[in-house]
C-alpha positions as CSV (number, residue, x, y, z in Angstrom):
1,M,-53.0,2.0,-58.3
2,K,-54.2,-1.5,-57.2
3,L,-52.2,-4.2,-58.5
4,E,-52.9,-8.0,-58.1
5,Y,-50.6,-10.8,-59.2
6,V,-51.2,-14.2,-60.3
7,S,-48.9,-17.5,-60.5
8,Y,-49.8,-20.7,-61.8
9,M,-48.2,-23.9,-63.3
10,S,-49.5,-26.0,-66.1
11,N,-48.7,-28.8,-68.3
12,Q,-48.2,-28.3,-72.1
13,A,-51.3,-29.9,-73.7
14,N,-49.2,-30.6,-76.8
15,V,-45.4,-30.1,-76.9
16,L,-44.9,-26.5,-78.3
17,N,-41.5,-26.1,-80.3
18,E,-39.7,-22.6,-80.1
19,K,-41.5,-21.0,-83.2
20,D,-44.7,-21.9,-81.6
21,V,-43.5,-20.5,-78.2
22,E,-42.4,-17.2,-80.2
23,D,-45.3,-16.8,-81.8
24,L,-47.4,-17.2,-78.4
25,L,-45.1,-14.7,-77.0
26,Y,-45.3,-12.4,-79.7
27,Q,-49.5,-12.1,-79.4
28,V,-49.3,-11.9,-75.7
29,R,-46.6,-9.5,-75.1
30,E,-48.8,-7.3,-77.4
31,K,-52.1,-7.8,-75.7
32,N,-50.6,-7.6,-72.1
33,R,-48.9,-4.0,-73.1
34,K,-52.2,-2.6,-74.0
35,L,-53.9,-4.2,-70.6
36,A,-51.1,-2.7,-68.5
37,I,-50.0,-6.4,-67.4
38,T,-46.8,-7.4,-66.9
39,G,-44.8,-10.6,-65.9
40,L,-42.7,-13.9,-66.4
41,L,-43.1,-17.0,-68.4
42,L,-40.8,-20.0,-67.6
43,L,-40.9,-23.3,-69.6
44,I,-39.6,-26.0,-67.2
45,Q,-39.5,-29.8,-67.7
46,G,-42.5,-29.5,-70.2
47,K,-44.6,-27.3,-67.8
48,F,-45.6,-23.7,-68.1
49,I,-44.7,-21.7,-64.7
50,Q,-46.2,-18.4,-65.2
51,Y,-46.4,-15.0,-63.0
52,I,-48.5,-12.0,-64.0
53,E,-49.2,-8.5,-62.4
54,G,-51.4,-5.8,-63.3
55,P,-54.8,-4.2,-62.7
56,P,-57.2,-6.4,-61.1
57,E,-60.1,-6.5,-63.2
58,E,-57.4,-7.4,-66.2
59,I,-55.5,-10.0,-64.0
60,D,-58.9,-11.8,-63.5
61,K,-59.8,-12.0,-67.2
62,V,-56.4,-13.1,-68.7
63,Y,-56.5,-15.8,-65.9
64,I,-60.0,-16.8,-67.0
65,K,-58.7,-17.0,-70.6
66,I,-55.6,-19.0,-69.4
67,K,-57.7,-21.3,-67.7
68,K,-59.9,-22.0,-71.0
69,D,-56.7,-21.9,-73.5
70,P,-56.6,-25.8,-75.1
71,R,-52.6,-25.2,-75.0
72,H,-52.7,-25.7,-71.1
73,S,-53.9,-29.0,-69.0
74,D,-53.9,-29.7,-65.4
75,L,-53.5,-25.6,-64.2
76,L,-53.1,-25.3,-60.9
77,L,-53.0,-22.3,-59.1
78,L,-49.9,-21.5,-57.1
79,D,-50.3,-18.2,-55.9
80,K,-52.5,-14.8,-56.0
81,G,-52.5,-11.9,-54.2
82,V,-52.5,-7.9,-53.9
83,L,-49.1,-5.7,-54.8
84,E,-48.0,-2.5,-54.2
85,D,-45.4,-2.2,-56.4
86,R,-44.5,-4.3,-59.9
87,L,-41.8,-6.8,-60.1
88,F,-41.8,-6.4,-63.9
89,S,-42.6,-2.9,-64.5
90,D,-40.6,-3.0,-67.6
91,W,-41.4,-6.1,-69.1
92,S,-44.6,-7.3,-70.8
93,M,-43.6,-10.8,-70.3
94,A,-40.2,-12.0,-69.8
95,Y,-39.5,-15.8,-71.0
96,R,-37.1,-18.3,-70.4
97,K,-36.7,-22.1,-71.1
98,I,-35.0,-23.5,-68.2
99,K,-33.2,-26.5,-68.8
100,D,-32.7,-29.4,-65.9
101,S,-29.3,-28.4,-65.5
102,E,-29.8,-25.2,-64.6
103,I,-32.6,-25.8,-62.2
104,E,-30.3,-27.8,-60.2
105,N,-28.1,-24.6,-60.0
106,I,-30.7,-22.4,-59.0
107,I,-31.8,-24.4,-56.1
108,G,-29.6,-27.5,-55.8
109,F,-32.5,-30.2,-56.7
110,K,-32.0,-32.4,-59.3
111,D,-35.7,-33.4,-59.7
112,L,-38.1,-31.2,-58.8
113,E,-40.9,-33.4,-59.1
114,L,-43.2,-30.9,-60.5
115,D,-45.9,-33.6,-61.0
116,K,-46.5,-34.3,-57.7
117,L,-47.3,-30.4,-56.8
118,F,-50.9,-31.3,-58.4
119,F,-51.5,-33.8,-55.7
120,Q,-50.5,-32.0,-52.7
121,D,-52.8,-29.7,-50.0
122,E,-52.3,-26.1,-50.5
123,E,-49.9,-25.6,-47.2
124,T,-47.4,-28.5,-48.7
125,R,-47.8,-27.0,-52.2
126,S,-46.8,-23.7,-50.8
127,K,-43.3,-24.9,-49.7
128,H,-42.8,-26.8,-53.1
129,P,-39.3,-26.2,-54.6
130,V,-41.0,-24.9,-57.9
131,L,-42.1,-22.0,-56.1
132,K,-38.1,-21.5,-55.0
133,V,-37.2,-21.6,-58.6
134,L,-40.3,-18.8,-59.3
135,Y,-39.1,-16.7,-56.9
136,N,-35.2,-17.5,-56.9
137,F,-35.6,-16.5,-60.7
138,I,-37.8,-13.2,-60.3
139,R,-35.2,-12.0,-57.6
140,N,-32.1,-12.4,-59.6
141,L,-33.8,-10.7,-62.4
142,T,-35.2,-7.7,-60.7
């Protein structure tokens, strides 16, 4: 089965409380299960960082919906591509809210300067510490 993935970052249009996030995850996990989509959602410094994987046609549809979702602003595509195997085969949507102190422990950076990510060219952006956080987090979970 051919698989694709998409990773993006966005600002929260409105600050979501824990209940809002729980409600969102409940809805998303059920939909993802039906569409064979798995992935990870991180909440870092008021920003969403998400990685989703699954059938190409479903990934495309979901990403289009995300881009139109009013809970997101300044959405930025971080990475996309083709996969041979899933990274999150058993998870409809893993979630973690990461505190600033945890970010420092993960990669040794005190300030990720996430806003600067929106103003960099693609090559510079691909080396940004937020991608290290995402990939380190994925590696540590699998």
